[in-house]
N, C-alpha and C positions, 0 to 999 in steps of 0.2 A: 521386761528385762532391761530395756534401755534406761528406764527410770531408776531401777535398782543400781545399775552401774554408775549413773550420775551421782546418786546419793552416796555410794561408796567412795567415788572419786572425791566428792566434796569433803567427806569425813577424813579421807587420807590427806588431802591438802591442808585441812584445818589442823590435823595432828602434826603434820610436818612443820607448819608455821609455829605452833605452840612449842614444839620441841626446839626449834631453832631459836626462838625468843628466850626460852628457858636456859639455853646453853650460852647465850651472849654474856660476856663479862666474866667468864671463867678463868681469865688470865690473872695470875697473881702479880701485882705491881707494888713495889715498895722502894723506899729510899734508904740507903745504908751508908753510914759513915764508917769508913775503913781507917782505923789507926794503925793496926799491925796485921792481924788476921781476923776476919769476920766470916762466919759461916751461916748459911741459910739452908733449911731442911725442907724437902718436899717429898710427900709420900706418893708412890706410884702403885696403883692398884693391880695392874695387869702386866704380865711379861710381854715384851715386844711393843708396848705403848711408845708413841713418839713423844719425846721430851724436847721441847724447843723453847727458845727465849733469846734475850739479848741484854746487854748492859752498856751503860755509857757513863763516864766520869763527867758529871754535869757542872761541878764547881771544884776549884782547887785554889789553895792559898798561895801557891808558888807558881811562877810562870814556867810552864813546861818548855824546855828546850830540847835540842836534839840529843843531849846526853841523859835525859830523864828516862829511867828504865820502864816506866809505866806500871800498870797493875797486872797481876796474874790471877787467873781463875782456874781452879782445879775442881772437877766434879768426880765424886767417887760413888760407887754403887754400894748396896748393903753389904757386900762381901769385901769392902775396902779396896776394890779395884778401880783404877782411874779410867773413866769412860770418856772424858773430854778435858782438854787443857788449852787455855789461851794465855800466851806469854807476852809480857811487856807491851800492853796496849791501853789506849784510853777508851776503847769501846769495841765490842765484837758481838757477833751472832753465833748461836750454837744450835745444833739439832742432832739427836742420836736416838737409837732404839734402846729401850730399857732391857738389859739382859735378864733381869728378874724383877719381880715385884718387891716392894719394901721402901725403906727410907733412903733417899738420895741426899748427899751433902754437897753444897756449892760453897766453896771457900775462896774468898778474895784475899790476896796477899799484897800488902803495901810495903815496899822496901824502904820508903821514907817515913820519918816520924810525923810529917805533916798530914793531918786528917784529910781524906778525900771523900767527897760525897758522890755516891754511885746510884744511878737509877737502874733498877733491876726488874725485868719482866720474865715470867716463866709460864709455860702452858704444857699440860700433860694431855696429849691427844689420844683418843681411843676410838677405833673403828671396829664395831662388832663383827664376828664371823659366825659361821654356822653352828659353833658350839655354845655361844652365849646370847643368841637372839631367838625370838619366838619361831616356832617351826611352821607357822602358817605360811603358805606359799605366796600370799600377797604381802604379808608384813615383812618377810625377809628382805626383798629388794628395797622396800621403803625405808627400813631401818638403816640399811647400808648407805643408801643415798642421803638420808638425813645426816648420818655421821660424816660422810664425805663433804657435804655442804657446810656442816658445822666447822670442820677442820679448815676448810678453805676460808671461811669467815674469820676464824681465829688467827689464821696466818696473816690475813690482811690487817687485822687489828694489831697484832704483834709488830708488823712492819710500821704501822702508823705511830705506835708508841716509841719505837726505836728512832724514827725520823724526828718525832717531837722532842725526844731527849737530846738528840744531836743538835737540834735547832736551839734549845735552851743553852747547851754548852757553848755553841758558837756565839750566841748573844752575850753570854757572860764574858767570853774571851774578847769580844769586840768592845764591851763596856770597860773591861780591865785595860785594854790597849788604849782606849780613848782617855781614860783617867791618867794613864802613864804619860801619854803625849801632852795632855793639858798641864800636868805637873812639871814635865820637862820644859815646856814652853814658858810657863810662869817662872821657873827657876832661871831660864836664860834671860828673861826680861829683868829679873831682880839682879842677876849678876851684871847685866849691861848697865843698869841704872847705877849700881854701886861703883862700877868701873868709871862711869862718866863723872860721878860725884867726886871720886878720888882724883881724877884728872883735873877737874875744876879747882879743887883745893890745892893740888900741887902747882898748877899754873899760877894761881893767886899768890902763893908763897914765893914762887920763883920771881914774879914781877915785883912783889914787895921788896925782896932782897936787892933786885936790880935798881929800883928807885933809891934805896938807901945808899948803895954804892955811888950812884951819880951825884947825890947830894954832897957826899964827902969830896 
């Protein structure tokens, strides 16, 4: 009896490990260039599934100031109902329960004509219940636990992708700021050299006129 339980436990652990490995990488990641309005579509298989994700503006051609309105994200369900909205931001996280199955639309709105590059990650999480898992008394809790562990792993992966995208954006911002500082410093040196040269020319002309007057 003990040997049979150990064998069953070993198979259960192996099944759990295989399922966890098979579900790793189910996060959809892409880079989107938003000129005006760009929409992304994701199909949700089951009602009440958890839809989570994040987005970060990782590169921009203009230097964002306090007056920049940022980007908007509007998520609509298959019935064209708005289920999530992010207004005027350079990055945000979202999570909501799908009110129904079907195709969901994620639309980015860029109020400026300057193209913005957006890193977008999305994951549709599903935890089985008593209606859609096997009826075996041993497999029921195992399937639920596998789904819970899978969703926890996906949540950590989503957070890592979000932090990585923010790090890329900060690095781009630092590089842009450094280039601006270098260009400003070089411009200052050029202006200082030009002013010095003009002063030397002016002083030479002034002294040459003074010498001419003295000779007379």
